[in-house]
N, C-alpha and C positions, 0 to 999 in steps of 0.2 A: 721652097714653099712648105709650110707646116700645116698639118691637119689638126684642127681643133674639134675635140669631141664635146658634145653638150654634157654639162655636169649632171650626173645621175642622182637620184634621191638617196640620202644617207640612211642606211638601215641598221646602223650599230645600235645594240640594245642599251637601254638606260635603267635606272633604278629609282625607288622611292624608299626613304627611311621615315618611319612613323614613330613618334615618341608620345607616350601617354604618361602624364604625371598629374599630381594634385596641384591646383592653381595656388593655393595659399602656402602650403608647406614645401612644394617642389618635390615631394617624395615620388619615386617611380611607382607605377602601377604594373605589377607583374602578372603574366598569364592573361592579359586582356586580349580578347578576340578582335581582330581587324579583318574586315572583308574589303577587298579591292575590286572595283567595278570599272569596266570600260565605258567611257562617256560616248554618247551619240555624236558629240561634237569632236569627231576624231582628229581633224586637222586644225582645230581652233586652239585658243590659249586658255579656255575656261573662264574668261573674264565675265561672261554672262551667267555663270552658274549660280542658281538660287537654291540653297540647301533646304529651304522650306517647301519648295515646289517639286523637288526631285523625288522620284520613286524608284526604289531598287527593283531590278528585274533579275531573275535567276539566270536567264540566258546571257546577261551581261557580266556575270561574275567571272573575274579573271583569276583570283587566287585568295587564299586565306592564310593568315599568320597569327601567332600568339607572341606577345611581348616577352622579352627575356628578363633577366634579373635587373637590367638597367632601365627597363621600360621601353626598349627599342624593338621594332619589328621591321625587317628589311625585305622588300620585294625586289628581287634582282631579275635580270634578263627580260626586261619589259620592252616591247616594241614601242617606238616613238608614238606619242599620242596623248590624249587627255584621260586622266583616271580620277576616280572618286573613291576615297577611303571612308569607310563607315565603322565607327566604334560600336561593337555589338553587345556590350555589357551595360548594366545600370551604373550611374544615372544616365538618362537620355542626354546625348550630346550630338549637336548637328554634324552631318558629314562634311568633309572638306575635299576640295578639288585641286589637282596639281597637273600641269603639263609636263610630260617627259620628253626631253629632247635627245637626239641621238648621241650616245656616249656620255650623257650627263646624268646627274642624280638630283632628285627633288627631296625637299624636307617638309614634313607635315607634323603638327604638334596638337594633340588633344589635351586641353587643360580641364580637369574635372573639378566641379564645385562640391568638394567634400569637406575640406577643412576639419579633419579629425582632431579631437582633443581628448585629453585624459584628466579627469578631476579626481585627485587623491584625497582620501580622508582616513582617519585612524580611530579605532575603538580599543578600549582596554579589555581585559579578560572577562569583565562583567558585562560587556556590551555597551558601555557608556562611551558616547562620542565626545571628543574634546575639540578645542579650537587650535590644537597644536598642528604646526606644519612639519614637525619633525617627529618621526615614530620612535617608540621605545621598544626594546626587546620584550617580546611577549604580546605586543599589540596585534590586532587584526588590521591589516592594511586593505582598504577597499578602493578599487580603481573603477571609476565609471566612465565608459567610453561614449562620447557624443560626436555627432557629425552633422553637417548641414543637411537638413531634411529628415532627421531621425524621428520627427513627430508627424511626418506625412506618409503617403503610401510607399515611399521609398524604403521604409523600415522593413517591409515584407520581403524585400529583395536583397537585404544586406544582413549578413550573419557575422558575428564577432567571434574570433577564435584567439584565445590568449595562450601564450607559451607557459609551459610548466614552470613553477609549481602553482600558478594561479588557477583557481577553479571558479566556475560560475556560481553566483550567489542565488540566482533564481533562473528557472528554465526560460522565462520569457523576458529577461532583463539583460541589459548590457553591463552589469556590474560584476566584478570579479574580486575574489578575496584570497588573501594569503597571510598566514601567521608568521610574523617576523621572529626568526630564530637567532640572529646574530647581529652585532652592530656593524656599521659601515654603509657603503653604498649599495643600494638595491635598485633593480630596474624592472619595470613592467613593459612588456612587449606584446602586441596583439596585431592581428591582421583583420582588416575589413574585407570580408569575402563577398565580392560583388557578383550577383547572379547574371547569367546571360539573358538577354531579352527574348521573350517568346514571340514577339510580333515582327521579328526581322525575317528577311528572306533566307538568311543563313540557317535559321532554326528549322526551316523546312528541309534543308539539305542534311543537316547534322542533328538528329533527334536529341532533345534535351531530357536528361534524367534528373531526379531530385538530388542525386549525389554527384552530378557532373562537376568537373573542375571549374572553379570560379576565379575571376580576377582578384588580385590581392593588393591592397594598399596598406602599408605598415603605419603603425602609430606606437609611440613609446614615451615613457616618462620615468625619470629617476627621482629617488628620494633617499635621504639619509636616515639611518637608525642609530639611536644612542643606547648605551647601557642604561637600564633602569636605575634611577638614583636610589641608593639604599637609605632607609630612614634610620637615624640614630636611635638606639634603644638605651634607656637609662633605668636605673633601679635594679631590683632583683630579677635575675634572668633564670627561668626554669627551662630545662631541656627535656623534651619527651619525644618519643617516636609515635608517628601516626601512620595510618594506612596509606597505601599508594594513592596518589592523586590521579585523576583521570580528566579527560576533556568531555564537555557536553556534546552529544550527537543528536541530530535532528529527529531520530526515531524515538527519543524519549517522549515526545508529544504523542506519538501513536500508542506507545505502551501505556501511557497515562489514560488515554481515551479507552483503550481495551479494558484496563482495570476498573475504571469508573463505570463504563457501560455494562460490563458483566455483573458488577455489584448492583447496578440499578435493575438488572434482570432477575435478581434473587426473589425468593418467595415473599420476603418481608415487604418489599416494595410492591410486588404484585398484589398482596393482600391489602395494602394501603390504597392502591388504585381501585380495586374492586369495591372496598368500603366507601371510598370517596365518591365513586360513580353511582352506587346504588343505595348507600346508607347515609349519604351526606356527611361523612366523617373525613375531613381533609387534614386531620392532624398527622404529624409524623412525616410529611412530605416536605422536602426542603431542597435548596440549591437548584441545579439545572433540572432536576426531576420535577420540582414544582412548576418550572417554566414549561416543561414538556407536557404537563398534565392536560392543558387545553388542547394540545396537538393530538394526544391519545384519545381524549373525549370526542374530538371532532372526527378522528378516524373511526371510533366506535359508532357514531351516528351515521357515518357514511356507509360502513359495512353492514350495519343493522338493516338498512333498506335493501341490501343485495344478497344477504345470506338467508337461506330458508331451509327447513327440514321437512322431508316428505312424510311426516307422521304427526298425529294430533297430540294435544296436551303436553307440549314440550317447550313452551315459550321461555320459561325460566332457564332451562339448559341452553336454549338457542342464544339468548342475550349473554349468558356467561361465556359461551364459546366465542361469540363475536367480540366481546370485550377483551378476552384473552388474546385473540389474534391481533387486535389493535395494539395492545400492550407490547407484544413481542415485536411487531413490525416497526414500531417507533423506536424502541430501545435498542434493537439489534444493529441499527445503522450508526456506526461510531462517528460518521461525518454529518449526522443530523443536526440541524440548528434548533435550539442553542447547543453549542458544543459541550460535551460532558466534562468540563473542567471545574474543579473546586480550587481556585488559586491558592488560598491559604493552606488547605489540607494537602494539595499536591506538592507544594514547595516543602512542607514539613516531611512528607514521605520521602522526597529526594534527599533531604538533609539526613534523615535517619539511615539511608542507604549510602551516605557519603558520595552522592552524585551531585555535580555542580548544576545549578539551575540555569545560569546564564540569563538569556532573555526570557520573556514570558512565553509560556508554552504555546499560546495561540499563534504568536509570531513564528515560533519554531516550526509549528505545523504548516504554516503558510509556505515556509521555505522547503519543507519536506515533500509536500505534494507536488506532482508533476502535471504539466499541461499536455494533454494528448490531442488537442485540436477541438474545434467546434465549441470552444469555451468550456470544455470539460476538464476538471482537475481530478486526479485520482492518486491512489497509493503507488509508490514506485514499482512494487511487484506487479500490480495490474497494468501499469504503464508499459512494462516489459512485454506482457502478454498482448497488449494493444499493438505494439510495434511489430509483433509477429503477424498481425492481420491488417496490413495497411490498406488492402483492397476492399475491406468490408466497412461500410459506412456505419456511423453511430445513429441509431434510431432514437429520436426525441420522444419524450413522454407524451402520451395522449392527454388532451384537455377534457374530453368528454368521457364520462364514466362507462358508457357502453362500448367505447372503443377498446379493442384488445391489441396487445403487442404481437401482431402477426406478420409485420413487414420484415423482410430480410435485413439483417444488420445486427450490430451490437447494442444491447439495451442500455440506454444512458444511465438509468437509475442503478443498474447492476454495477456499472463502472464507476459512477461518481459517488454513490453512497451504498457500498456493499453491505449486506447483512452478515455480520460477523458472529457466527455460532459454530460450535463444535459438537458433533454427535457423541463425542466421548462423555459429555454431560449426561445424555440419556442412557448411554451404556452402563455407567456406574450406578445410576439410580435403578436401572433394571436389575443389575446384579445385587443391589441392596434390597430387592423384593418390593419395590414400590408398585410395579405393574401387577405382580402376583397377588399382593394384598388387595388391590382394587378388584381384580378378577374374582377372588374368593368372595368378596362382598356381593358383587353382582350375581354370581352363581347362587348364593343363598337368597338374594332378593328375588330370583326367579324360581325359588323352591327346588333347586337342584342340590342333591345331597353330595357332600364332599366324599372323596374316596376314603376307605378305611372303615373300621368298625364303628367309630364314634365321630360325630360332626362337631368340631369345636365351635362352630357358629350356629348351632341348632337353636339357640335362644335369641338370635338376632331378628327382632321384629320391629320394623320402622313404621311408626304410625303415619297415617295420611294427613294429620293435622299440621305437620311441620314441613317447611320447604324442602328438607333433605329428601323426603320421599319422592317428590316430583322431579327433583334434580337427578336422582339415581335412575328414575324411570326414563328420562330423556337421555341420560348417558348410556343406559342399556340399549335403548332403541337405536342409538347412533353407532352401535358397534360395527355395522357393515361399512361405515364411512371412516373408520379409524385404521391406522397402520396395524398390520398383523405382526405377531412376534417373529414370524418367518421372514417377513420383508425387512424388518429392522435388523434382524440377525445377518442377513446377506449384506446390508449396508455397513454394519459394524466391521465385517470382514473386509469389505471393499476399501474402507477408509483406513483401518488400523490393523487389519489382520487378527482382530480379536472377535470371538463369537461366544454365544451363550451355550450352556450345556444342559440338556434335558430332553424329555420325550417329545416336547412340542417342536424341537428343531432337529429331529433326526433326518437322515437321508439328505445331508447337507452337501450341495454340489455347486460351489461358487465358480464363476467364470474368471474372476480376477481377484487376487488377494494380496494385501500388503504384508507379505510374510516376513519382511525384514524390519517392519516398523518397531515392533516391541523390543527387539535386540538393540536397534539404533537409539531408541528413546531411553531405554534403561542405561545404555552406555553413556548418553549425554548426562543423565542424572548423576551417575557415578562420578563423571568428570567434574561436575559442578561441586560435589562434596570435596573433591581434592582441591579445587580452586578456592573454595571457602576457607579451607584450612590454611592455604598459603596467604590468602587475602587478610586473614585475621592475624597472621604473624607479621608484626611491624618491621621485622628485620629482613623480610623476603618480599620481592616484587612478584606478585602472582602472575603466572603465565596463562593468558587467555587463548592462545592459539589452539590447544586441543579442544576447548569449548567451541571456538569458531568452526573448526572442521566438523565437529559433531552436529552443530546447528545446521550447517550446510547439508549434511547427510540426511537429517530428519526432514528438513524443508523439501528436499528433492523427493523423498518418499511420500510426504503428505501431498505435494502438488500432483503426483501421479494419480492419486485417487480422487482429485477434484473434478469429476466428470459425472455425467448421467444424473443420478438422483441427488448429487451433492448440493445443488442449488435450492432444493425445496424440502427434502426429507428431514434435515435437521430442524428446521423451523416448525414443520408439522409435528414432529415428535415432541418438541419443546412445548407447543401449545397444549397437546394432549396431556403431557405429564404435569404441567402447571395446574390444569384443571383437576387432575387426580389428587394432587397435593391439597388443593383448595377444598375439595370434597372431604378428604380425610381430616382436614383441620376443623371441620364443622363440630360444634360442641355436642351435637346429638350422639356422636360416636363414643363419648365417655360412658354411655350406658351399656354399650355392647362390647367394648374393648377395654379390659382392665389395664390401666397404665400406671407407671411409677411416677407419682406426683412429685417426688423430691429430686428427680433427675432434671437438670436444667438443659433441655434441648434447645438449640438455636432457633428452630422453627416449629410451629405448633402441630404440624402433621407428622412429625418424626416419631413421637411416642406411640402413635397408632400403628405404624409399621413395625416397630420393635415388639409391640404387644401382639400383633398378628403372627410374627415369627415365633414368638413364645408359644402361642396357642397351637400353631401348626407343626411344631417341632422342626422348624427350619433352622438355619444357621443362627448361632448366638452372637455373632459379630454385630455390633450396633450399627444402625443406619447412619450414625454421625460420621463414621469413617468413610462410608461410600459417598455420602454427600460431600465430604471434603475432597475426595478423589475427583468427583465430578466438577466441583467448583475450581479447584486449583489446576486440574488437568486441562480444563477448557481455556483458562487464562494463559497458561504456558504455551499450549499448542497454537492458539490464535497469534501470539507474538512471533512464533516460528513460521507459521503458514503464510502470513501476510507481510513478513519482512522480506526485503529484496536481498536475501542472504547469498544468492548465487553470484552476485556481483561484488561481494565484500571480500577484501583480502587483507585489510588491516585489523588487528585484534581489538581496537578500542570499542567498536560496537558490541562485540561479544563480551568484553569486559563489563561494559555498562549493562548489558542484558542480564548477565549473571547476578550482578548486584541488585538490579531493579527487581528481579523476580525471585530473590532469595526466600522471602517468606512462603511464596507459593511452591517453589521447588522443594524446600525442606518439609513443608506441610504435606505435599504429595508423597514424599518418601516415607514419612511417618505413617500416613494413612494406609499406604500400600502394605507396609509391614504389619499394621494392626489387622488389615483385612485378609491378607494372603499368607502372612507369616514369613515373607521374603524381605530381607533387609537390603536395600539398595545403597546404603551408606557405608558398608564395610569395605575395607581396602581391596581385598581379592575376593570377588564374588563367584558364585556358581553360574557360569555362562549358560549352562543348560536350563537351570531353573529360571534365569532371567528371561530366556526366550520362550518359556512355557506360558501359554495363554492363561489369563487370570481365572477363567472358569474352571480349568483343570485344578489349579491350586486351591480354589474355593471348595471344589468337590472333595479333594483330599482332606482338607480341614474338617469338612462336615462328617466324613467317615471317621476321623479321629475323635470328633465330638461324640458320635454315636457309640464308639467303643468305650469311652470313658464315662458314659452316662450310667 
């Protein structure tokens, strides 16, 4: 007799292999997150499973896996039963159910509706697109990646990453660019980075970060490149050497805007604006300045209703101050519309510098600016600063004029349209005795005798029948609301490590000084002169690496001072000094200040300052040189401060920078020698003298002037 034992339940473990791939191309999806859940129908076969009615529960989660390089994820050692696999990345894909039998394996396959494709096109060196399907050496190859759903909400969850040497054409676009350097077969490879879904149960268990690993679906395309066909040349052939060729860089557009906007801020344009506003004389205004005139006039009307002075009989001065503020605020924003481009003149300027123009500058600027979110585009340097503060929101501009920007956050207008001014402009005008000249006039206006035995302005009597009398009255009354020389001096030192010299600024105790700026800036100027000698030699390829390193050093020092009063004091000082220039340019001063008629000063206020210096026995260095230091110094420093130099390692941008700003750099070097006596263009300079602040050098020259008198 045999004993029969009832068959026991088989508890051998089983497994599930999950495969994830693209439905159209069959390409594997790597690093895809798969969550496996136990089904409530534990002993069933899952035949009644409805993916649209199923809800994932955290307590039913059995395991999680990520797909390998073949797109496979294996769940082993599973107890027999029914399991549900959920694909946790985008795009949304329904879950799948599979029964696991003892000792057996089940297969599940997720087919994603992506269908990635690459559209290749080619441009020549001038940016002209052709219909060729074969590239030539020297062309720019553009690869545009598309996929199913790239025009829907899915695009917010898919990021494209291309393999080197392909680089993104725009921050918010799926187009990549590469310059073809050799003939033969070329390949474009990229990955569609699929974000994890935040609405899944797994997201609650494993927190999602912005930089969390994503699922990856590959896409690639090949193309052939041919050697450029040489053109036969007939007739007489002359051979000549030319300067080193360079490639266009996107920051050419920013430098052009800086040059044009600072030129638009000059006194000549300011005088035209004031005359057009109050004297109905609109001649001499052209280009984008003519288009911006309405914007400045509108800003003047807006500010006129909000600005007031707490004393009587000062209406003329009040409207002058308001108009000056409107002029500065509109012109200092290089990204203000209309953009400050003169297409014909800008292209001619680039050609004179032997810089390739490529595409039009407005398109170049569009590619240069970066999107920092909330629809705000800004300069790459400011985008770097924005990325340092990801937790701080961007505060939008207020619509009502009585609303103030008091909410916590980054001001949108400061980010999207920064006011580009340098306080060095005010510093050099103050060293040139602009402020001192106006102070001497206001002291005499108040019947205060100048120091010394004789008063050079004793005969200055301004009658009340002409507007100048009331304007100086309002200017004198407003002294309590203007920046003091001490306050400006502290900021000069904070930004540039330079300060004034005199009795009014004694007992100077700064908290933070840019003591290394002058040495670094003069070192850069000296390297530029070396670069220009090499660049003019057609047998030598100029080395821009030393210039690049010096630019990065000066940029770092300048950025360290961009705090506290940096955002408002330069514009306030500019408004005050423009008004002083306008007052000195009034024709009434010809009666009190004997000027040299035959000297062709660039601006009508300058001969008054030189005449005042002659009367007061101040320095005999002409204001022309200080004005050039102010004008050229501002343009050069703006291009250094607002360029993203900290992230540049190739010499081409520095090469282009040196060529673009050559007139300004060499103009600054000449004006510095004329004003201080120090030549920054000689081969081996005096490092101690170069690091000496200009006010000390000016005082030494004044002492020498007195000795030789």
